N, CA, C and O atoms as a GROMACS GRO file, in nm:
protein
  540
    1MET      N    1  12.522 -16.757   3.004
    1MET     CA    2  12.543 -16.727   3.144
    1MET      C    3  12.603 -16.850   3.212
    1MET      O    4  12.570 -16.964   3.177
    2THR      N    5  12.691 -16.826   3.307
    2THR     CA    6  12.759 -16.936   3.375
    2THR      C    7  12.668 -16.998   3.481
    2THR      O    8  12.577 -16.932   3.531
    3PRO      N    9  12.694 -17.124   3.516
    3PRO     CA   10  12.616 -17.188   3.622
    3PRO      C   11  12.620 -17.112   3.754
    3PRO      O   12  12.520 -17.107   3.827
    4ASP      N   13  12.735 -17.051   3.786
    4ASP     CA   14  12.744 -16.974   3.910
    4ASP      C   15  12.647 -16.856   3.911
    4ASP      O   16  12.589 -16.824   4.015
    5ARG      N   17  12.629 -16.793   3.796
    5ARG     CA   18  12.534 -16.680   3.789
    5ARG      C   19  12.390 -16.728   3.806
    5ARG      O   20  12.310 -16.662   3.872
    6TYR      N   21  12.359 -16.845   3.747
    6TYR     CA   22  12.225 -16.900   3.767
    6TYR      C   23  12.201 -16.932   3.914
    6TYR      O   24  12.092 -16.907   3.967
    7LEU      N   25  12.302 -16.987   3.979
    7LEU     CA   26  12.289 -17.018   4.122
    7LEU      C   27  12.271 -16.890   4.204
    7LEU      O   28  12.192 -16.887   4.298
    8LEU      N   29  12.344 -16.786   4.169
    8LEU     CA   30  12.330 -16.659   4.239
    8LEU      C   31  12.189 -16.602   4.220
    8LEU      O   32  12.129 -16.553   4.316
    9LEU      N   33  12.137 -16.609   4.099
    9LEU     CA   34  12.001 -16.562   4.073
    9LEU      C   35  11.898 -16.648   4.147
    9LEU      O   36  11.799 -16.596   4.198
   10ALA      N   37  11.921 -16.780   4.152
   10ALA     CA   38  11.830 -16.869   4.225
   10ALA      C   39  11.828 -16.833   4.373
   10ALA      O   40  11.722 -16.833   4.436
   11ASP      N   41  11.945 -16.803   4.429
   11ASP     CA   42  11.951 -16.761   4.569
   11ASP      C   43  11.880 -16.627   4.590
   11ASP      O   44  11.814 -16.607   4.692
   12ALA      N   45  11.894 -16.537   4.494
   12ALA     CA   46  11.826 -16.407   4.505
   12ALA      C   47  11.674 -16.426   4.505
   12ALA      O   48  11.603 -16.364   4.584
   13VAL      N   49  11.625 -16.512   4.416
   13VAL     CA   50  11.481 -16.540   4.412
   13VAL      C   51  11.436 -16.604   4.543
   13VAL      O   52  11.329 -16.572   4.594
   14LEU      N   53  11.517 -16.695   4.597
   14LEU     CA   54  11.485 -16.759   4.724
   14LEU      C   55  11.472 -16.656   4.836
   14LEU      O   56  11.378 -16.664   4.916
   15PHE      N   57  11.563 -16.562   4.842
   15PHE     CA   58  11.558 -16.463   4.950
   15PHE      C   59  11.446 -16.360   4.928
   15PHE      O   60  11.392 -16.307   5.026
   16VAL      N   61  11.412 -16.330   4.804
   16VAL     CA   62  11.294 -16.247   4.777
   16VAL      C   63  11.169 -16.321   4.824
   16VAL      O   64  11.080 -16.262   4.886
   17HIS      N   65  11.164 -16.450   4.794
   17HIS     CA   66  11.052 -16.534   4.838
   17HIS      C   67  11.040 -16.532   4.991
   17HIS      O   68  10.931 -16.520   5.045
   18LEU      N   69  11.152 -16.545   5.057
   18LEU     CA   70  11.153 -16.542   5.203
   18LEU      C   71  11.106 -16.405   5.255
   18LEU      O   72  11.034 -16.398   5.354
   19ALA      N   73  11.148 -16.298   5.190
   19ALA     CA   74  11.105 -16.164   5.231
   19ALA      C   75  10.954 -16.146   5.213
   19ALA      O   76  10.889 -16.084   5.297
   20VAL      N   77  10.899 -16.198   5.104
   20VAL     CA   78  10.755 -16.190   5.081
   20VAL      C   79  10.680 -16.268   5.189
   20VAL      O   80  10.580 -16.220   5.242
   21ILE      N   81  10.729 -16.386   5.221
   21ILE     CA   82  10.666 -16.467   5.326
   21ILE      C   83  10.673 -16.394   5.460
   21ILE      O   84  10.575 -16.391   5.534
   22ALA      N   85  10.788 -16.337   5.491
   22ALA     CA   86  10.803 -16.263   5.618
   22ALA      C   87  10.709 -16.143   5.623
   22ALA      O   88  10.648 -16.117   5.726
   23PHE      N   89  10.696 -16.071   5.511
   23PHE     CA   90  10.603 -15.958   5.504
   23PHE      C   91  10.461 -16.003   5.531
   23PHE      O   92  10.388 -15.940   5.608
   24ASN      N   93  10.421 -16.114   5.467
   24ASN     CA   94  10.285 -16.164   5.485
   24ASN      C   95  10.260 -16.210   5.629
   24ASN      O   96  10.156 -16.179   5.687
   25LEU      N   97  10.354 -16.284   5.685
   25LEU     CA   98  10.338 -16.330   5.823
   25LEU      C   99  10.335 -16.214   5.920
   25LEU      O  100  10.255 -16.212   6.014
   26PHE      N  101  10.421 -16.116   5.898
   26PHE     CA  102  10.421 -15.997   5.983
   26PHE      C  103  10.284 -15.930   5.980
   26PHE      O  104  10.230 -15.894   6.085
   27GLY      N  105  10.228 -15.914   5.862
   27GLY     CA  106  10.097 -15.851   5.850
   27GLY      C  107   9.987 -15.928   5.919
   27GLY      O  108   9.898 -15.869   5.979
   28LEU      N  109   9.993 -16.062   5.912
   28LEU     CA  110   9.890 -16.144   5.975
   28LEU      C  111   9.886 -16.123   6.127
   28LEU      O  112   9.781 -16.137   6.189
   29VAL      N  113  10.000 -16.091   6.185
   29VAL     CA  114  10.007 -16.067   6.330
   29VAL      C  115   9.992 -15.918   6.361
   29VAL      O  116   9.919 -15.881   6.454
   30ALA      N  117  10.060 -15.834   6.285
   30ALA     CA  118  10.063 -15.690   6.315
   30ALA      C  119   9.929 -15.622   6.296
   30ALA      O  120   9.895 -15.530   6.371
   31ILE      N  121   9.851 -15.665   6.198
   31ILE     CA  122   9.724 -15.596   6.172
   31ILE      C  123   9.626 -15.609   6.288
   31ILE      O  124   9.576 -15.508   6.337
   32PRO      N  125   9.596 -15.732   6.334
   32PRO     CA  126   9.503 -15.738   6.448
   32PRO      C  127   9.562 -15.679   6.576
   32PRO      O  128   9.492 -15.612   6.652
   33LEU      N  129   9.689 -15.703   6.600
   33LEU     CA  130   9.754 -15.649   6.719
   33LEU      C  131   9.760 -15.497   6.713
   33LEU      O  132   9.731 -15.429   6.811
   34GLY      N  133   9.797 -15.445   6.597
   34GLY     CA  134   9.805 -15.301   6.579
   34GLY      C  135   9.669 -15.234   6.584
   34GLY      O  136   9.657 -15.121   6.632
   35GLY      N  137   9.566 -15.302   6.534
   35GLY     CA  138   9.431 -15.248   6.545
   35GLY      C  139   9.388 -15.235   6.690
   35GLY      O  140   9.324 -15.138   6.729
   36TRP      N  141   9.425 -15.333   6.769
   36TRP     CA  142   9.391 -15.334   6.911
   36TRP      C  143   9.472 -15.231   6.989
   36TRP      O  144   9.419 -15.165   7.080
   37LEU      N  145   9.601 -15.217   6.954
   37LEU     CA  146   9.690 -15.126   7.027
   37LEU      C  147   9.694 -14.984   6.967
   37LEU      O  148   9.761 -14.896   7.022
   38GLY      N  149   9.624 -14.963   6.858
   38GLY     CA  150   9.618 -14.829   6.800
   38GLY      C  151   9.737 -14.791   6.714
   38GLY      O  152   9.764 -14.672   6.697
   39TRP      N  153   9.808 -14.888   6.659
   39TRP     CA  154   9.920 -14.858   6.571
   39TRP      C  155   9.866 -14.803   6.439
   39TRP      O  156   9.785 -14.869   6.374
   40ARG      N  157   9.908 -14.686   6.402
   40ARG     CA  158   9.854 -14.620   6.283
   40ARG      C  159   9.897 -14.689   6.153
   40ARG      O  160   9.821 -14.691   6.057
   41PHE      N  161  10.018 -14.744   6.149
   41PHE     CA  162  10.068 -14.799   6.022
   41PHE      C  163   9.984 -14.916   5.973
   41PHE      O  164   9.982 -14.943   5.853
   42VAL      N  165   9.915 -14.987   6.062
   42VAL     CA  166   9.835 -15.101   6.017
   42VAL      C  167   9.709 -15.059   5.943
   42VAL      O  168   9.638 -15.142   5.888
   43ARG      N  169   9.682 -14.930   5.942
   43ARG     CA  170   9.565 -14.878   5.870
   43ARG      C  171   9.604 -14.804   5.742
   43ARG      O  172   9.519 -14.746   5.676
   44VAL      N  173   9.733 -14.806   5.707
   44VAL     CA  174   9.780 -14.740   5.585
   44VAL      C  175   9.727 -14.819   5.464
   44VAL      O  176   9.753 -14.938   5.450
   45LEU      N  177   9.653 -14.750   5.379
   45LEU     CA  178   9.582 -14.816   5.270
   45LEU      C  179   9.674 -14.891   5.174
   45LEU      O  180   9.647 -15.007   5.142
   46TRP      N  181   9.781 -14.827   5.127
   46TRP     CA  182   9.866 -14.893   5.028
   46TRP      C  183   9.933 -15.018   5.087
   46TRP      O  184   9.949 -15.118   5.018
   47TRP      N  185   9.970 -15.011   5.216
   47TRP     CA  186  10.034 -15.125   5.281
   47TRP      C  187   9.937 -15.242   5.294
   47TRP      O  188   9.972 -15.357   5.268
   48ARG      N  189   9.814 -15.210   5.334
   48ARG     CA  190   9.711 -15.313   5.348
   48ARG      C  191   9.672 -15.371   5.213
   48ARG      O  192   9.651 -15.492   5.200
   49ALA      N  193   9.662 -15.284   5.110
   49ALA     CA  194   9.628 -15.332   4.976
   49ALA      C  195   9.737 -15.424   4.922
   49ALA      O  196   9.707 -15.526   4.860
   50LEU      N  197   9.862 -15.389   4.946
   50LEU     CA  198   9.973 -15.475   4.904
   50LEU      C  199   9.966 -15.609   4.975
   50LEU      O  200   9.985 -15.714   4.913
   51HIS      N  201   9.938 -15.606   5.104
   51HIS     CA  202   9.930 -15.730   5.183
   51HIS      C  203   9.818 -15.820   5.134
   51HIS      O  204   9.840 -15.938   5.108
   52VAL      N  205   9.699 -15.766   5.121
   52VAL     CA  206   9.587 -15.849   5.075
   52VAL      C  207   9.606 -15.892   4.930
   52VAL      O  208   9.567 -16.003   4.893
   53GLY      N  209   9.665 -15.805   4.848
   53GLY     CA  210   9.689 -15.840   4.708
   53GLY      C  211   9.785 -15.957   4.692
   53GLY      O  212   9.760 -16.048   4.613
   54ILE      N  213   9.895 -15.954   4.766
   54ILE     CA  214   9.991 -16.064   4.758
   54ILE      C  215   9.927 -16.194   4.805
   54ILE      O  216   9.943 -16.298   4.740
   55LEU      N  217   9.855 -16.188   4.916
   55LEU     CA  218   9.791 -16.310   4.967
   55LEU      C  219   9.682 -16.360   4.871
   55LEU      O  220   9.662 -16.481   4.859
   56ALA      N  221   9.612 -16.270   4.804
   56ALA     CA  222   9.512 -16.311   4.705
   56ALA      C  223   9.578 -16.382   4.587
   56ALA      O  224   9.525 -16.481   4.537
   57VAL      N  225   9.693 -16.331   4.542
   57VAL     CA  226   9.765 -16.396   4.431
   57VAL      C  227   9.810 -16.536   4.473
   57VAL      O  228   9.797 -16.631   4.396
   58VAL      N  229   9.862 -16.549   4.593
   58VAL     CA  230   9.907 -16.679   4.643
   58VAL      C  231   9.789 -16.777   4.649
   58VAL      O  232   9.801 -16.891   4.604
   59ALA      N  233   9.676 -16.732   4.705
   59ALA     CA  234   9.558 -16.819   4.716
   59ALA      C  235   9.505 -16.857   4.579
   59ALA      O  236   9.467 -16.972   4.557
   60LEU      N  237   9.502 -16.762   4.486
   60LEU     CA  238   9.453 -16.790   4.352
   60LEU      C  239   9.542 -16.890   4.279
   60LEU      O  240   9.493 -16.983   4.215
   61GLN      N  241   9.673 -16.871   4.290
   61GLN     CA  242   9.766 -16.966   4.227
   61GLN      C  243   9.744 -17.107   4.281
   61GLN      O  244   9.739 -17.203   4.205
   62ALA      N  245   9.730 -17.118   4.413
   62ALA     CA  246   9.709 -17.249   4.474
   62ALA      C  247   9.575 -17.308   4.432
   62ALA      O  248   9.566 -17.427   4.403
   63ALA      N  249   9.470 -17.225   4.429
   63ALA     CA  250   9.337 -17.274   4.390
   63ALA      C  251   9.336 -17.323   4.245
   63ALA      O  252   9.260 -17.413   4.210
   64LEU      N  253   9.419 -17.263   4.162
   64LEU     CA  254   9.429 -17.304   4.022
   64LEU      C  255   9.525 -17.422   4.002
   64LEU      O  256   9.544 -17.470   3.891
   65GLY      N  257   9.586 -17.467   4.113
   65GLY     CA  258   9.677 -17.582   4.106
   65GLY      C  259   9.816 -17.548   4.060
   65GLY      O  260   9.888 -17.637   4.013
   66HIS      N  261   9.855 -17.422   4.071
   66HIS     CA  262   9.988 -17.379   4.027
   66HIS      C  263  10.080 -17.356   4.146
   66HIS      O  264  10.036 -17.316   4.254
   67LEU      N  265  10.207 -17.381   4.124
   67LEU     CA  266  10.307 -17.343   4.223
   67LEU      C  267  10.324 -17.192   4.220
   67LEU      O  268  10.288 -17.127   4.122
   68CYS      N  269  10.378 -17.137   4.325
   68CYS     CA  270  10.410 -16.995   4.328
   68CYS      C  271  10.509 -16.966   4.215
   68CYS      O  272  10.601 -17.045   4.190
   69PHE      N  273  10.491 -16.855   4.147
   69PHE     CA  274  10.581 -16.823   4.036
   69PHE      C  275  10.725 -16.804   4.083
   69PHE      O  276  10.818 -16.827   4.005
   70LEU      N  277  10.745 -16.764   4.208
   70LEU     CA  278  10.882 -16.753   4.259
   70LEU      C  279  10.946 -16.891   4.272
   70LEU      O  280  11.065 -16.908   4.246
   71THR      N  281  10.867 -16.990   4.313
   71THR     CA  282  10.916 -17.128   4.319
   71THR      C  283  10.953 -17.177   4.180
   71THR      O  284  11.057 -17.239   4.161
   72ASP      N  285  10.867 -17.148   4.082
   72ASP     CA  286  10.896 -17.187   3.943
   72ASP      C  287  11.025 -17.123   3.893
   72ASP      O  288  11.108 -17.189   3.831
   73TRP      N  289  11.042 -16.993   3.920
   73TRP     CA  290  11.163 -16.923   3.877
   73TRP      C  291  11.287 -16.983   3.941
   73TRP      O  292  11.388 -17.007   3.874
   74GLN      N  293  11.279 -17.007   4.071
   74GLN     CA  294  11.395 -17.064   4.140
   74GLN      C  295  11.430 -17.201   4.083
   74GLN      O  296  11.546 -17.231   4.059
   75ASN      N  297  11.328 -17.284   4.062
   75ASN     CA  298  11.353 -17.418   4.007
   75ASN      C  299  11.413 -17.411   3.867
   75ASN      O  300  11.503 -17.489   3.834
   76ALA      N  301  11.365 -17.318   3.786
   76ALA     CA  302  11.418 -17.303   3.649
   76ALA      C  303  11.564 -17.257   3.654
   76ALA      O  304  11.647 -17.304   3.576
   77LEU      N  305  11.594 -17.166   3.745
   77LEU     CA  306  11.733 -17.118   3.757
   77LEU      C  307  11.825 -17.228   3.808
   77LEU      O  308  11.939 -17.240   3.762
   78LEU      N  309  11.777 -17.307   3.902
   78LEU     CA  310  11.857 -17.420   3.952
   78LEU      C  311  11.880 -17.522   3.841
   78LEU      O  312  11.990 -17.576   3.828
   79ALA      N  313  11.777 -17.548   3.762
   79ALA     CA  314  11.792 -17.642   3.650
   79ALA      C  315  11.890 -17.588   3.546
   79ALA      O  316  11.971 -17.663   3.492
   80ALA      N  317  11.882 -17.457   3.519
   80ALA     CA  318  11.975 -17.396   3.423
   80ALA      C  319  12.119 -17.403   3.473
   80ALA      O  320  12.212 -17.409   3.394
   81ALA      N  321  12.136 -17.401   3.606
   81ALA     CA  322  12.270 -17.412   3.664
   81ALA      C  323  12.318 -17.555   3.666
   81ALA      O  324  12.436 -17.582   3.690
   82GLY      N  325  12.227 -17.649   3.640
   82GLY     CA  326  12.264 -17.790   3.640
   82GLY      C  327  12.285 -17.844   3.780
   82GLY      O  328  12.366 -17.935   3.799
   83THR      N  329  12.215 -17.790   3.876
   83THR     CA  330  12.232 -17.833   4.014
   83THR      C  331  12.103 -17.894   4.068
   83THR      O  332  11.996 -17.880   4.008
   84GLU      N  333  12.117 -17.960   4.179
   84GLU     CA  334  12.003 -18.017   4.249
   84GLU      C  335  11.995 -17.953   4.386
   84GLU      O  336  12.092 -17.895   4.434
   85ALA      N  337  11.880 -17.962   4.448
   85ALA     CA  338  11.859 -17.901   4.580
   85ALA      C  339  11.961 -17.950   4.682
   85ALA      O  340  12.000 -17.874   4.770
   86ALA      N  341  12.005 -18.074   4.672
   86ALA     CA  342  12.100 -18.129   4.769
   86ALA      C  343  12.236 -18.063   4.761
   86ALA      O  344  12.314 -18.070   4.856
   87ARG      N  345  12.267 -17.998   4.650
   87ARG     CA  346  12.397 -17.933   4.634
   87ARG      C  347  12.392 -17.784   4.663
   87ARG      O  348  12.484 -17.711   4.627
   88GLU      N  349  12.285 -17.738   4.728
   88GLU     CA  350  12.273 -17.597   4.762
   88GLU      C  351  12.368 -17.559   4.874
   88GLU      O  352  12.409 -17.645   4.952
   89PRO      N  353  12.402 -17.432   4.884
   89PRO     CA  354  12.477 -17.387   5.001
   89PRO      C  355  12.394 -17.409   5.127
   89PRO      O  356  12.272 -17.420   5.120
   90LEU      N  357  12.459 -17.416   5.241
   90LEU     CA  358  12.394 -17.449   5.367
   90LEU      C  359  12.278 -17.355   5.399
   90LEU      O  360  12.169 -17.401   5.433
   91ILE      N  361  12.300 -17.224   5.389
   91ILE     CA  362  12.195 -17.128   5.423
   91ILE      C  363  12.077 -17.142   5.327
   91ILE      O  364  11.962 -17.143   5.371
   92ALA      N  365  12.103 -17.154   5.198
   92ALA     CA  366  11.996 -17.170   5.101
   92ALA      C  367  11.918 -17.298   5.129
   92ALA      O  368  11.795 -17.299   5.117
   93GLY      N  369  11.987 -17.405   5.164
   93GLY     CA  370  11.919 -17.530   5.198
   93GLY      C  371  11.832 -17.516   5.321
   93GLY      O  372  11.722 -17.570   5.326
   94PHE      N  373  11.880 -17.441   5.421
   94PHE     CA  374  11.802 -17.418   5.543
   94PHE      C  375  11.676 -17.337   5.512
   94PHE      O  376  11.567 -17.370   5.559
   95VAL      N  377  11.692 -17.229   5.433
   95VAL     CA  378  11.578 -17.145   5.398
   95VAL      C  379  11.478 -17.225   5.314
   95VAL      O  380  11.357 -17.213   5.335
   96ASN      N  381  11.526 -17.304   5.220
   96ASN     CA  382  11.436 -17.390   5.142
   96ASN      C  383  11.357 -17.484   5.232
   96ASN      O  384  11.239 -17.507   5.208
   97GLY      N  385  11.422 -17.538   5.335
   97GLY     CA  386  11.354 -17.626   5.428
   97GLY      C  387  11.243 -17.554   5.506
   97GLY      O  388  11.142 -17.615   5.540
   98LEU      N  389  11.264 -17.426   5.533
   98LEU     CA  390  11.161 -17.347   5.601
   98LEU      C  391  11.042 -17.317   5.510
   98LEU      O  392  10.927 -17.316   5.555
   99ILE      N  393  11.070 -17.294   5.384
   99ILE     CA  394  10.966 -17.252   5.290
   99ILE      C  395  10.892 -17.369   5.229
   99ILE      O  396  10.769 -17.367   5.221
  100TYR      N  397  10.963 -17.471   5.186
  100TYR     CA  398  10.902 -17.578   5.108
  100TYR      C  399  10.879 -17.701   5.195
  100TYR      O  400  10.972 -17.770   5.235
  101TRP      N  401  10.751 -17.726   5.224
  101TRP     CA  402  10.713 -17.841   5.304
  101TRP      C  403  10.665 -17.953   5.213
  101TRP      O  404  10.598 -17.926   5.112
  102PRO      N  405  10.696 -18.077   5.246
  102PRO     CA  406  10.656 -18.190   5.160
  102PRO      C  407  10.510 -18.232   5.185
  102PRO      O  408  10.483 -18.339   5.238
  103LEU      N  409  10.419 -18.144   5.145
  103LEU     CA  410  10.277 -18.172   5.160
  103LEU      C  411  10.210 -18.161   5.024
  103LEU      O  412  10.261 -18.094   4.934
  104PRO      N  413  10.095 -18.226   5.007
  104PRO     CA  414  10.023 -18.214   4.879
  104PRO      C  415   9.976 -18.070   4.856
  104PRO      O  416   9.954 -17.995   4.950
  105LEU      N  417   9.962 -18.034   4.730
  105LEU     CA  418   9.923 -17.898   4.694
  105LEU      C  419   9.787 -17.860   4.752
  105LEU      O  420   9.764 -17.744   4.786
  106TRP      N  421   9.695 -17.957   4.765
  106TRP     CA  422   9.562 -17.923   4.817
  106TRP      C  423   9.570 -17.871   4.960
  106TRP      O  424   9.487 -17.788   5.000
  107VAL      N  425   9.667 -17.918   5.039
  107VAL     CA  426   9.683 -17.871   5.176
  107VAL      C  427   9.718 -17.722   5.175
  107VAL      O  428   9.663 -17.643   5.252
  108PHE      N  429   9.809 -17.685   5.087
  108PHE     CA  430   9.848 -17.545   5.075
  108PHE      C  431   9.731 -17.460   5.024
  108PHE      O  432   9.713 -17.347   5.067
  109THR      N  433   9.654 -17.516   4.932
  109THR     CA  434   9.538 -17.443   4.880
  109THR      C  435   9.442 -17.408   4.994
  109THR      O  436   9.397 -17.294   5.004
  110VAL      N  437   9.411 -17.505   5.078
  110VAL     CA  438   9.322 -17.481   5.191
  110VAL      C  439   9.381 -17.376   5.286
  110VAL      O  440   9.311 -17.286   5.330
  111ILE      N  441   9.510 -17.389   5.315
  111ILE     CA  442   9.575 -17.294   5.405
  111ILE      C  443   9.575 -17.153   5.345
  111ILE      O  444   9.539 -17.057   5.414
  112TYR      N  445   9.613 -17.140   5.219
  112TYR     CA  446   9.623 -17.008   5.155
  112TYR      C  447   9.486 -16.942   5.142
  112TYR      O  448   9.473 -16.822   5.164
  113VAL      N  449   9.385 -17.019   5.107
  113VAL     CA  450   9.250 -16.962   5.095
  113VAL      C  451   9.200 -16.919   5.232
  113VAL      O  452   9.140 -16.812   5.245
  114ALA      N  453   9.224 -17.000   5.336
  114ALA     CA  454   9.183 -16.963   5.472
  114ALA      C  455   9.254 -16.835   5.518
  114ALA      O  456   9.192 -16.748   5.579
  115ILE      N  457   9.382 -16.824   5.488
  115ILE     CA  458   9.457 -16.704   5.525
  115ILE      C  459   9.403 -16.582   5.449
  115ILE      O  460   9.390 -16.474   5.507
  116CYS      N  461   9.372 -16.600   5.322
  116CYS     CA  462   9.317 -16.490   5.243
  116CYS      C  463   9.183 -16.444   5.300
  116CYS      O  464   9.156 -16.324   5.308
  117VAL      N  465   9.098 -16.538   5.339
  117VAL     CA  466   8.970 -16.503   5.402
  117VAL      C  467   8.994 -16.429   5.533
  117VAL      O  468   8.926 -16.331   5.562
  118TYR      N  469   9.091 -16.476   5.611
  118TYR     CA  470   9.127 -16.410   5.737
  118TYR      C  471   9.170 -16.264   5.713
  118TYR      O  472   9.129 -16.175   5.787
  119VAL      N  473   9.250 -16.241   5.611
  119VAL     CA  474   9.297 -16.106   5.580
  119VAL      C  475   9.181 -16.019   5.532
  119VAL      O  476   9.178 -15.900   5.563
  120LEU      N  477   9.088 -16.075   5.458
  120LEU     CA  478   8.971 -15.999   5.416
  120LEU      C  479   8.883 -15.963   5.536
  120LEU      O  480   8.826 -15.854   5.541
  121VAL      N  481   8.873 -16.053   5.632
  121VAL     CA  482   8.800 -16.022   5.756
  121VAL      C  483   8.872 -15.912   5.832
  121VAL      O  484   8.809 -15.823   5.888
  122LEU      N  485   9.006 -15.918   5.835
  122LEU     CA  486   9.083 -15.812   5.901
  122LEU      C  487   9.060 -15.678   5.832
  122LEU      O  488   9.060 -15.574   5.898
  123TRP      N  489   9.041 -15.679   5.700
  123TRP     CA  490   9.015 -15.555   5.627
  123TRP      C  491   8.888 -15.490   5.682
  123TRP      O  492   8.879 -15.367   5.691
  124TRP      N  493   8.792 -15.571   5.719
  124TRP     CA  494   8.666 -15.521   5.774
  124TRP      C  495   8.680 -15.484   5.922
  124TRP      O  496   8.629 -15.381   5.965
  125LEU      N  497   8.751 -15.569   6.000
  125LEU     CA  498   8.765 -15.544   6.144
  125LEU      C  499   8.861 -15.429   6.175
  125LEU      O  500   8.837 -15.351   6.268
  126VAL      N  501   8.968 -15.418   6.098
  126VAL     CA  502   9.067 -15.312   6.116
  126VAL      C  503   9.078 -15.242   5.980
  126VAL      O  504   9.175 -15.262   5.907
  127PRO      N  505   8.980 -15.159   5.948
  127PRO     CA  506   8.977 -15.102   5.813
  127PRO      C  507   9.092 -15.006   5.787
  127PRO      O  508   9.130 -14.927   5.874
  128PRO      N  509   9.147 -15.013   5.667
  128PRO     CA  510   9.251 -14.916   5.631
  128PRO      C  511   9.188 -14.779   5.609
  128PRO      O  512   9.068 -14.767   5.587
  129GLN      N  513   9.272 -14.678   5.616
  129GLN     CA  514   9.224 -14.540   5.597
  129GLN      C  515   9.310 -14.472   5.492
  129GLN      O  516   9.429 -14.500   5.479
  130ARG      N  517   9.248 -14.384   5.418
  130ARG     CA  518   9.323 -14.304   5.321
  130ARG      C  519   9.417 -14.211   5.395
  130ARG      O  520   9.395 -14.181   5.512
  131ALA      N  521   9.519 -14.167   5.328
  131ALA     CA  522   9.621 -14.080   5.391
  131ALA      C  523   9.562 -13.950   5.442
  131ALA      O  524   9.610 -13.896   5.542
  132ASP      N  525   9.458 -13.898   5.376
  132ASP     CA  526   9.401 -13.770   5.418
  132ASP      C  527   9.293 -13.785   5.527
  132ASP      O  528   9.236 -13.686   5.572
  133ALA      N  529   9.265 -13.912   5.568
  133ALA     CA  530   9.164 -13.935   5.672
  133ALA      C  531   9.221 -13.896   5.807
  133ALA      O  532   9.339 -13.917   5.834
  134THR      N  533   9.137 -13.842   5.890
  134THR     CA  534   9.181 -13.804   6.024
  134THR      C  535   9.119 -13.896   6.126
  134THR      O  536   9.011 -13.952   6.104
  135ASN      N  537   9.187 -13.911   6.238
  135ASN     CA  538   9.136 -13.999   6.345
  135ASN      C  539   9.067 -13.921   6.451
  135ASN      O  540   9.018 -13.978   6.548
   0.00000   0.00000   0.00000
């Protein structure tokens, strides 16, 4: 595979990573707000299970001292392309700056575990409902 293809795949992983982060952040705000305002979609079981599941995987990876697997994939693809982060396209560099903060892993572990606990509390405060449940 050519270096350009590896770079394209690395960018695709980066944007998937950004979409996952956006989904998680959206849920952290939409669930309590939607519970208060009566938005039905915040109680959809599969959506809530996906949200809590992704956040649990992130927290578990951090607690075990591992980077996110999407970060690992992106780094491997960039290495296979023979490039460094400084040679990224402008947009990819900007998105990387939003996602990757220069902090120790333990800081992220504390943040991710706290967020996961928050989402589990939301599961109790704004419980999801099965599709056949009536209001």
